[in-house]
N, C-alpha and C positions, 0 to 999 in steps of 0.2 A: 741400361734400361731403355726400352722402346719409347719413342716420343708419343706413341698412340696410347700409352697407359693412362687410365683415368687419374685425375688429380686426387690426392688424399682429402678426406672430409675435413672441412674447417668449421668447427662449431661456432666460430665468431662471424661467419659470413652469411649473407642472405637473410631468410626469414628468421632463422635461429637467433640472429642478432637482436630481434625485437622481443624475444621471450625473456621474461624476468623470473628469477628463481625466488620462491617464497615458501615459508613453512605453512603447511596446510592448517595447523592449529591457529596461527596468527591470522591467516586469511579468513577462516571461518569465524573467528572471534570478531574481527573488524567488520565483516559483512553482516553478522548478526546484530552488532551494535548499530550499524547504519540502518538496518531494517527496523530495529526496535525504535530508534529515534524518529524514523519516518512515520511509524504508526502512532507514536506518542504525540508528536507535534502536528501531524497532518491528518489524523483521523479520529483518534479515540478520546482525547482530552479537550475540555473547553478552555478558552482563553479567559483569564480572570477579568479582563476588561469588559467584554460584552457578553460573557457567559455562553458563548456559542462555539460549537465545533465547526470545522470547515464546511461540512455538508449543510448545516443549518444556515450558515452565513451565506453560502452560495445560492441556496434556494431563495432566500429573502432578497438578495441583491438581484437575482435574475427576475424576480417578480417586480422589483422596483424599476429595473431597466425596461421591462416590458409594459410598464404602466398598470400592472394588476394590483392596484392599491385598494384601500378600504373604500374609496369613493368610486371605483370602477365596477363594472359588472363582473360576475364570476366567470372564470375561464376553466376549460377542461383541464383536469389534473395532468393528463397525458401531455398537453401542450407545455405546461410549466416544467414537468419532468424533462421533456425533450430539450427545451431551451437550457435548462440547468446542466444537463448532461453534455450537450453539444458545445456549450460555451465555457463552462467552469468546472464541472465535476465528472470526469470520465471514468466513473466507477460502477456503472450499471444502473439501469432504471429502477430495479426493484429496491435497491438500497435508498435511492433518492425518494421513491414514492412512500416507502415505509416511514422515512423521516418526515415527509410532508404530512402524511396521515396522522402521525403522532402529534405534530404541532397543531393539529385541528381537534384533538381529543380533549374534551373538558375534564375527563377523568384521569388523564395523564399529565396535562399541563395546568398549573395553577392559573395562569393567564395565557390561554391559547394564542399563538402568534399567527395562526391561519384561520380564516373564516371558511369553514367547509360547507359544502352543500351536497348531500347524498350520504351514503352509508360509509362512514369512516371507522367502523368497528364499534365494539361495545365492551362494557365491563365484564361481560360473560366470556371474553376471549374471542369473540367472533372477529374474523379478519375484515379489513376494509373491502369494499367492492373494487373491482378492477378499475384502474386509473381512467379508462375510457368512459366510465359511467359517472365518475364524481367530478365536481367542480370546486374551485377554490379561489380565494383572493386573500390579500393580506388583512389581518385584523388591525383595527385602529392602533392598538398598543404596539404592534410590530413596526408601524411607521415611526414611532418614537425612537426605535433603535437606529433607524436610517436617517433621521432628521439632520439636515445640514451636511450630508455626506458630500455634496457638490462644492462645498466651501473650503476645500483643502483641510478638512478637520482630521483626516486619517491618511495614512500612507497607502498607496496602491502598489500592486505587483502584477507582473505579467501572468496571464492565465497559462494553462498547460501547453498550448501551442503558440504562444507569443502573439496571437492575433488581437487579444483584448487585454484589458487590465481589470483586476478585481481588488476589492479592499482587503487589506491584511486584517482589519478589525473594523467593527461598526462603531459609530459615535456613541451609541447606547445612552440615551437620556435617563435611564434608570438602572439600578444594579441587577441586571437580568440573571446573573449567576446565582444569586441568593433567591431572587423572586421566583424563578422557574426551576431552579435546580438543574442537575445534570447527572447522567450515569454513563459509564463506559468502561470497557476492559481493554487495556493496552498490553504491551509486552512487559511482563514482570510487575505491573502495577494496575490499579483500577481506581475509579472515582465513583462516589455515590453521594451527591449533594442534595439534600432535601429541599423542596420548595418552601417559600415563606410568604407571609402576607406583605403585599406591596407597601401599604401605609406604615407598617412597623419597620420595615427595612429602610424606608426613606427617612422616618423619624430618627432612626439610629445613625444614618449617614449625616443628617443635619446636625445631630448632637456631636458627632465626631468633627465636623467642620468647626463648630463653635468651641469645642474642647478637645484639641488634638491629643491631650494626655488621658483621655477617658480610658477606663479599663473595660475588659470584657463584661465584668459585672455591671458597669454603668450602661453599657450598650444593651445588656439583657433587660434593663428596665423598659426598653422599647421593643426589642425583639424577644417575645415571650418564648418562642420555640418555633419549630417547623409548622407550616400550615398546609396540610395536604389537600389536594383538590377533592378527594373523597371524604373529607371530614374526619370522623372517628375521634379517638382520644389518645393523647400521649400520657403514659403512666409515669409519674414522677418527674422531678426537675433536675435531679443529680446528673442523669445521663446527658441531658441537654447542656448543662453547664460544662461537663467534661468535653463534649463535642465542640462547643464553641471555644473552649480554652485551649484545647490541644489539636483540634482539627479531626479528631477521631472519637467515636463513641457508638454505643449500641442503645437505640431508643426503642422502648416497648410501645407498640401501638395497639390499642384495643378497640374493637368494634363498638359502635353505639347501639345499645339495645335497651329494651324495657321489659320488665317482668310484669305483665298485666294481671289483673285480679281474676280474669276468667281463664286461669290455668293455661297461659301461653306466653311465650317469649317472642317479642317482635324485634328483629334486627333491621335497623334503618340506615346505618353507615358502616362501611367496611374499611379495614386498614388499607393504606395505599398499595396499589399494584396487586391486590388480592383478586383472584378470579371468582366472581360470584357463582357461576354455574358449577365450577369445580368445588367450591365450598359446600354448596347444597348437596352435591354428589357424595362428598367425603363424609358429611354428617349422616346421610342416609346409609352409607356403608357401615359406619360405626354402630348405628342403631341396629342394623340387620345382624351384625356380628356380635351384638351384646356388649360392646365396649361402652356404650352410653345407654343407660336405662331410664325409663320414665317418659319417653317420647312416643306419642300416639300418631302424629301426622306432621308432615313437613311440606310447606308450600312456598313457592316463590311468587309473590303478588306484586313484584316490581313493575313499574311503568315509567313513562317519560317524566313523571313528577319526582321520581326518586326510587331508592331501594326499599323494599319491604319483603323480608323473609320471615314467615310465620312458623314458629315451632309450637305445635299443640302438645300439651302434656297429658299424660294419663291421669285418670282420677286418683287422687291420693298421692301422686308423685311429689317429691320434694323439689320445688322450683329452684331453691338455692343450690341444691346438689347438681341438678341438670345444668344450671347456669355455669357452675364451676367446671363441670365436665366439658362444656362447650368452650369455655375460656382456655382451658389447658390445651385442648387439641385443635381448636379451629378459630376462635375469635380473637386471638392475640398473635401478633407477629413482631418480629424485630427488624428495625431499619438500621442497618449498619452505616453510620456516617463516616465517609472518607472525603474530606474537603480538599481534594487534590485538583489543582488547575495549573495551567501554563502561566508562568510569570517570566516575561522576557524570553519566551521560548523554552524555558526550563520547567519541568514539573516540580511543584512544591505543595506540601501539605500546609494549609493556612488556617489560622485561627479566625474567629469572627472579625476581630479588629483588623487583622492583616488583610482580609478579603476586602473590607470596606476601604482601607487605606489605599490598596492597589487600584480599586475602582475610582476613588477620588482623584488620584494622580492622573489617571486616564481622562477623567472628565475635565479636570483643570486644563490638561493639554488640548483637549477638543475645543473648549471655550477660548483658550488662548489663540489657537490657530484660526478659529472662526473669527475672532475679533480682529486678528491681524489681517485676515483676508478681507473682512468687511471694511477695515480701516483703509486698506489700499483702494478698494472700490469707492469709498466715500471721498477720499482725497482726490481721486481722478474726477469724480463728479463735481467736487467743489472747484477744481481747476477749470472744468468746462464752464461751470456757472459763473466763475469770475470773468472768464472771457466773454460770455454773453452779456454780463452786466457792463463791462467796458465797452462792448460793441454798442449797447443801447445808449450809453452816455454820448457816444460819437456816431450816432446812427447815420447822420447825413454824410459824414466823411467816409464811413465804411461803405455805404451804398454807392457813393461816387467812385470809390476805388474799385469796387467789384464791377460796376457798370462799365468803367472805362478800361478794364483789363482785357487783353486780347483773348485770354483763355482762363479756364478755371485754375490751372496751375499758376498762371501769372498772378491771378487774384490772391491765391494762397501765399505765394512768395511775397507779394506786396504787403499782405497782412502780417507776415512774419518779419517784415523789415528788410527782406533780401532783395527787393526790387522796388523801384520808384516809378509810379504811374504819373504821366504828364497829360495835362489837358491844355491845348493851345500853347504848348511850350512851357506851361507853368506846372511845377510838380505838386501833386496832391499830398496831403499829410501822410506820414509813414507811421506804422504801428509796430509793436513788439510782441505780438501774440505768439504762443507756442504753436507747434505743428498741429497738436490735437485741437487747440482752440481755433486755429485757422480753418481746419477741416470742418469743424462743427459750424462755424459762422457762415462759411460758404454754403453749407447745406441747409441753413435756416430758411424757413418760408417767410414770406412777407407778413403773414398773419401773426407771426411771433413778435412783430415790432410794435404792437399796440401797447398802450399804457397798462392795460389790464394784464397783459402777458408779462410785462416788466415787473409788476407787483408780485405775480406768482413766482417769477424767478427769484426775486429778492427773498420771498418767504421760504422757498425751498432752500436757498443758499444758507439762510439762518438755521434751518432745521439740520441741514447737512453738517454745518459747523458745530452745532450742539452735539450731534451724534459722534463727530470726530473727537470732540473733547471727552465724551463718555468712553469711547473705545480706548483712547489713550490712557484714561484713568484706569480702566480695567487691565490694560497691559502693564502699567507701571506699578499698580498697587495690588498686592496679593489679596488684601482684604476685600477689595472691590471685585476681584475675580471670584473669590469664594462666595461673595454675596450673590453673584449671578448664578453660580452653580446651585446654591441653596434655593434661590427663587424658582429656578427651573424645575428642581426636584419637587418642590411644594406644588407647583402647577400640575406636574404629573400625578402627584398624590390626589389633588382635588379632582382630577379628571377620572382616575381609574381605581381609586381606593374602594375597598369593600370590607364587609365584616369578616372576622376570622371564622374559619370553618372548623378547624381542629381545636378541641378543648384540651386543657392540661389538667389532669386529675391527680390527686395525691396517690403516692405509691403505698399501697397497703400490703405489699409483699407479693411475690409470685404465687400463683395458685399451687398449693401443695396437694399431695395425694389425700391428705386429711380433708381438704375442702371438697373432695369429690365423694366423700362418704357421708351419708345422712347421719346426723347425731341422734342416736336413739339408745334406749336401754336394752341390753341383751343379756341372755343367760349363756355362760360359758361352761362347758363340760370337759373335764380331763379324766382320762382313764389311767389305770395302773400301767398299761403298756404304752402310755404317753400318746394316746390319740386325743386330739383337741379340736373343738369346733365351737361356733357361736350360733345362737338362734334368737330371733326377736323376742323380747320379754312378753309381748302381748300374745305370743303363742300359748302361754300358760296362764289361763284365767284362774282367779282365786276360787278355791273350793272350801267346804267345811272340813275340819279335821276329821281324821278317821277314814278318809277315802284312799283309794289306791293311786290316785294321780293319773298321769298319762305318760306314754312312752316318751323318753327324752333323748335316747340315743340307741343305736344298734351296736352291739358288741360282738367282736370276734370271739371264737371259742376260747375259754380260759381267761378272758379279760374281764375286769370289773371297773366300775367307776371309782375314782379316787377323790375327786372334788368337784364342786359346783359353786359358782359365784355369779353375782349380778354386777354389771358395770355399764358405763356408757361407751359407745364405739370410739369416742374421742379421748377416753381416759388412757393415761399411761399406767401400766400395771407392773408391780414388782413381783416376780415369781421366786419364792423361796423353796429350796429343796431340802430333802432329808440329809443331804451332805453338807448343809450349811452354806451353800452357794446362793447367790441372788442374780436374777436375770431381769431385763427390762423389755417390755413389749407393749405396743399400742394395741388396744382391743380390736381395732378394725383389721389388724394384721392377722388375727385369728380368722380362718376361713368361715364364711357363713354357709351353713348347710341346713337341711331339713331335720325334723325330729328323728326320722328313721335312718339318717345317714350315720356312718361310723365316725367320721371326722378325718383329720389329716394328722400324720405323725408329727408330734411336737419337735422331733429332732430336726425337721425342716425349718423350724422357727426359733428353737432354743438349742444351744449347744450342750445338750445333756450327756453325761457320762453313763456308762452301763450301770444299771441298778439305781440310778438317780431318779427320784420321783418328786413331783411338786407336792408340798405339804401345806403351803400357805400362800395366799395372794393378798397383796396390799395395793389399794388404789392410791396413786400419788395425789389425787385430788384431796384426800384427807390430810395430806402433809402440807398443803398450801395455806400458810397463815403468817401473820407478822410475828406471832409468838414462836418461840423455839419449839420444835417438835422432835419426838424421839420414836425410833422403832424399838419396841420392847419385844424381845424374843425369848421363848422358853423351849427347853429340850425335853425329850422323853424322860430323861433321868432326873428332872426336877430343877435344872439350872435355869436361871433367868438373868437377863442383862438388858440395859438400855444403851442405844447408840444414837447420836444425833443424826438427823436425816441429811445433814450437810455432808456426811461421810459417804452418801450414796448418790452424789450428784453426777458422777461420770462412770456409768456402768458400761463396760465393754460388751461386745456381742458374745464373747465367750464367758461372760459372767464375772463376778468378783466374790471374794469371801465375805460372808455376812457375819459368821461367828465361828469360833473355834469349837470343835467337838471332840469328846473323848472317843476312843476307838469303838466302844460299844454303845455310843449315844447317837441320837438323831434329832434334828430340828423338828419341833412339834407344831408350834403356832407362832404368829407374829401379830402384834397389835400396835396401832399408832396412838401415842400418848403425848401429853404436854408437860410432864414433870410434876403435876400437882394432883393427879387423880389417885384413886384407890385401884388396886389390881386384884382380880380374882383368878386363882389358878385352880383348874379342875382336873382330877385324875380319872382314869378309866374305871377305877374301882368305886367311884361315887363320892369321893372326898373333895372338899373345896376349902380354900383358904383365902381370906381377904386381908390385904395389908397395904400400907401406904407406898406409893410409887417411889417416894424419896428414899425409901430404905434400900433401893437398888441404885447404886451410883452409876453415872454415865461412863461408858467405857468405849474403847476403840473397836473396830470391826474384828480384829484378830483375837479379842479376849474371849474367854469361855463363859464368864459370868459368875454369879453367886447362887447359893442354894435358895430356892424359892419355896419348896415344900418338901417335907420329910415323908418319903414314900415307904410303904410297907410291902415286904415280899416282892412279888413280880409286878406290882402296880406301876403305872407310868402316867405321865402328864398327857391329857387329851387336848386342853385348850387353855388360853388366857383371854380374859376380857377386862375392859376398863370401865370404871364407873363414871358417868357424866353427872356431876353435881347440879348442873343447870337443867336437867331433864328428869321427869318422873320415869323411873325404870324398874324393871323386874329382872330377875335372873331366870333365863330360859335354859333348860337342860333337855337334851334329846339323847336317847339311848339307841344302841344298835338294832334292837328289835322293834323300833318304831314307836316307842313310848316316850313321853316327856311331860314336863310340868313348868308352870310359871309361878315364881315365888317372889314376894316383896323383897327388895334388896336389903331392907333393914334387918331381915332375919339372919343376915350374914355379918356378924359383928367383926370389927377390925381386930386383927391379931398381929403379932410380929411374924415376919417371914421366917421360913424354914421350920414352921410348926407342922403338926400333922393335919390341922384344919378341922372342919366340921363335916358331918355327914350331909351330903347334898341330896342324894337320891338313892333308893334301894336298887342295888344291881344284882338282882336274883335271876333265876332262869327265865322268868317272864320278860323282864326288861332287857337283860343283857348288859354289857358294859357301856359306859358313857361314850358317846360319839362326839358331842359338841356341847359347849356352854357359851351362851351369849348374853350380853345385857341388851334388853329390848325396851321399846317404849310404845306409847299409844300410836296406832296406825301402821306399825311395822308389819311387813309380810314375811312369812317364813317359807323358805325354799328348801325342801327336803328331797334328797335324791338317793335312791337305793343303788346297791351295787350292780343290780341287773338292769339299770337304766331307766327306772320309773321316776318321774318328778311330780311332787305335790307342792302346790302353792296354797298357803292358807294364812289368814290373819292371825297374828300371835294371840289376839284377844279371844280367839276361838278356844284357846286352852284356858280352863278355869284356873283361877289363882288359888294355889294350895300352899301348905306349909313346907318348910324344909324337912328333909328326912322322911319323904313320902314315896309312894309307888308311882304316882303320875297317872296320866290317861293315854289312851291310844292317840297317836298323832297321824300315823300313816299305816295303812294295812299292807302287809308284805306277803308275798307268796312264800311258800315253803322253801327254805334254803336261801332266801334273800335277806339282806340286812341293810340298814342305813349306812351309806358311805360318806355323805357330806351334807352339811347344812350351811345356809347363808341367810342373812337377814337384809331386807331391802325396804326402804320407805317409798311407796309408790307416789308419783306426783299427781296421778289422776284420781286418787281417792277411791280406787276400784274396790268394790265390796265382794263378798264371797258369793259364788254361784254353786248350787248343789247339783253338779253334773255327774257325780260318781255313783248316784243311786242311793247315797246316804241321805236319810230324811233330815239330817242336821239336828235331830233331837236326841242327843246323848243324855238319856234320862237322868242318870245319876252318876256321880263319880264312883260310887260303890260298884255299879255295874261294870265299870272298866277296871275295877280293882284299885281305885284311888282311895287308899286307906292310910291314915296317918300312922307314923311309927314314932319311936322314941330314940333319943340319942343314946 
C-alpha cells in the first residue's frame, strides 16, 4: 500500500470523541422535566413563605434598593421596570409591568403592594396606560414584607449575571400567600389561591401559635372564608371547608344586588375577576336574543365610589324570575381553589393549617436569625461600651499614654498592652483593651470625657445589656420566640386590619331551570294527535254559561282536542294514557304558545307509543300530605283499583306501568284519594254509582283491579270522582253536546260497588253521552273545551242546582259537528267573577227554556 494513502477513519479520535450517544426519548424526557421544574420553581408558583413569585419579589426588592418606598415620592413605572429587568428579572419589560400594574389594582389585590399614580387599568378590563405615563412606589404594607431584610433574616443568591445578590425569599411580616392569594399556570399544574382578610388570617395564625394541635375547623373559627377585593357573596360554607381541609374546592361566588321596589335590580358588587363591561354586554345580548325576558333597560352607572349596574324591568315583569335568570347566566361564578405553593422548592397542595404552619416556621426562622444578628451587634456594642467605661475610670492614665505615644499605632498598641510608654524613663500604666476597644478609645473626642457623657455611656450600657439578655432569652426559649412572632403579627393587624368585604350566605341550592320560570296558573291543551301546549290562565276570563267561549288552539286537519286541564307552571304532573302507562312532566316543560298556535308534538316530551293517548292528568301537588294517599284508577270496562302514591316515586322518562289492562280495555280516569272517601263512577250512558273507597283494596301497579260498576250493553266508564266530606259539594255532569247539571251530592246514595247504580243524567239525542263527572264546590270554575278547540270558562254556580235524573241546561254553545272533548275544574285564587263577553245576556230565563225538566228513575 502506498504511504500517501489517507488514514482510515477513527470514530474515537478528534471531535467525535466528545460526542455522547443518548436515546432521544430519554433526552427529551429529561429536558422537558428540567424545563418544567424551571417554570414551576422560577416563574409560575408562589413560595409558601412570602406568598410571592420571583417577579413580584424582584420588583419589590428593586424598589427597596432604589429607595422607592412608601415614604418617598412616586417614580416612573418605566424606571422601576428598567431597574428590575436590568438587575434581577431578564424576562421582558411587558411581563414586569403587567405584574407591577396588578400589584397596584385594588380590584385585583386585597391589599395592594404598590401605590400607583395614573391609569393602572379598571374592572371593565381596560389595560393600564403605558409605563412611561404611570408612576408608582411601594405601598406601606409592602414594606412589611421587606422589614429587617438587611439583618441576615433570609438567604441571598446571585442574580442572573452574578453582579448582584437578590433574596431567595422575603422576611414577610404577615402571611401574604393567604392574605393576597395567588394564581398561576405552570407545566402540568396550576395554582389558584383566593385572598383573605388580613385580620382573620393573623387571628388564625396566633391561634395556631397558642395551640399547635388546632384543627382546620378550629382555624375556621377565625378564617371565615376568602375575602375578595370586589366583595360579593360566597354561597355556602361546605365548599370553603373542603378547600381548607383538602387544599382544593369549588366556591360559588354571587354578585351583590338588590331588587328595589320601583321595578329594578341594582348590582353593586361583582364576583372576583369578573369583567363588568363584558357582563353588561352579555346581559344585553341575552335580552336581545330573548334568552332573558322582562328587562326594559340596562345601564352602567358605576363611578369612582363603586359599581352600580341598573337593570330596569318591564311593567308587570316578575322580578324574582328575572333575578334567577341573571343568577344562572351572569351573576354567579365559580372560584376553583387550588392551594398549590412551593415548599422547600417543591410544589405541594396545602391545607389551611399546613399553609399557616409553613409560614410560622419561616417567620420563626426570620425572628431567630434577626435576633442572632442583633445579638452579635449588641454584644459588639457592649464590648465597646465596656472599654469606654474602663477608659473613663482611668482617664488620666489613658490620656497620658496616648499623649506620650509617638504615633496612633503606638497608642493603640500601648492600650492593648503590647507596648509600654515611658515618660522620663518611668513606664506609664499598661492596659488590656481589645483591638476594637483600643481603636474606639483612640478615636474618642475630648468632649466625651465629661461626667455627663460618662453617665450616658453607663445608661446605654445598661440598656444594651438588658437587650442582650432579652435576645438570648428569645434564642434559647421557643416560647419567647413565639411571643415575639405573635406580638409582631398583632402589630401588623392593628395597623392594616379592615372590615371583611365578602359576605358568606347560606346555600339555598343552585338556580334551577324552575327558578327561571314564573309561577303562574296555566291551561294545558292536548289533542288526539298528541299536540300539547300551555297558555296563561288569565287568557281565559270567566263568562256566563251558554256562551261559545274563545278559541283555545289551532288544529291540523283531522285532529281534535282530547283533554284540557289547569295547573301551575311549577307543578309536577302525572300523565296517564289509555295503555295504562304513566309519565311525569313539569308543567313548565310544556311549551308556552298563543291561543291560535297548534302546539308541539308530545312525542318530544313524552315517550308515547303509536296509538297511545293521554286520558287523565294528576297534579302531584294533590298527593303531598302527611296522610297516605292513593291513585284511584278506573278503566273503560268498569274496573277500579287503588295504588299507593309511593309506588310512583321514581318514574322513568320512558314511563312506567300504572295498571294492568285487558286486551279490549283502556284506562279511563284517575283520581287522588286518601282511603276514607266515597267514590262516584259515571258511565257514558248516564249512570252513576257511589260506594265507599274502602271497598276497593290497595293493590300494586301491575294489578288489574276489581269491578266498580256493572255496565250494560256497550256502555263504558267516563269518569271517577271523590267526595270530600269536609267541603260542601255538588255533582257536576257535562255531556258531549254541551249540556250539564249541578246536583246535590246527597241525592247519590251510597251503594255497594259493582252495582248498576242510579240514573245521573238523561243521555238522549239533545244531550249526547256523558263526557265528564266532577265533584265541585262553591267558587270553582269550570273549563270546558270542545273538540274543535273552543274553550269556555264559567263559574260552576252559573249552573242551576237540579235533581238527579234530569236533562240539565246548556253549558257551552257548540257549532254543528263539534262536541265537548274535555272538562276540568279549577278554584281561582283571585276570586274572578263572570264577564258576559260572548253576547249572552246572562239571563237564562228558565230551566224549562233549556229543556231542564225532571225525569223519573
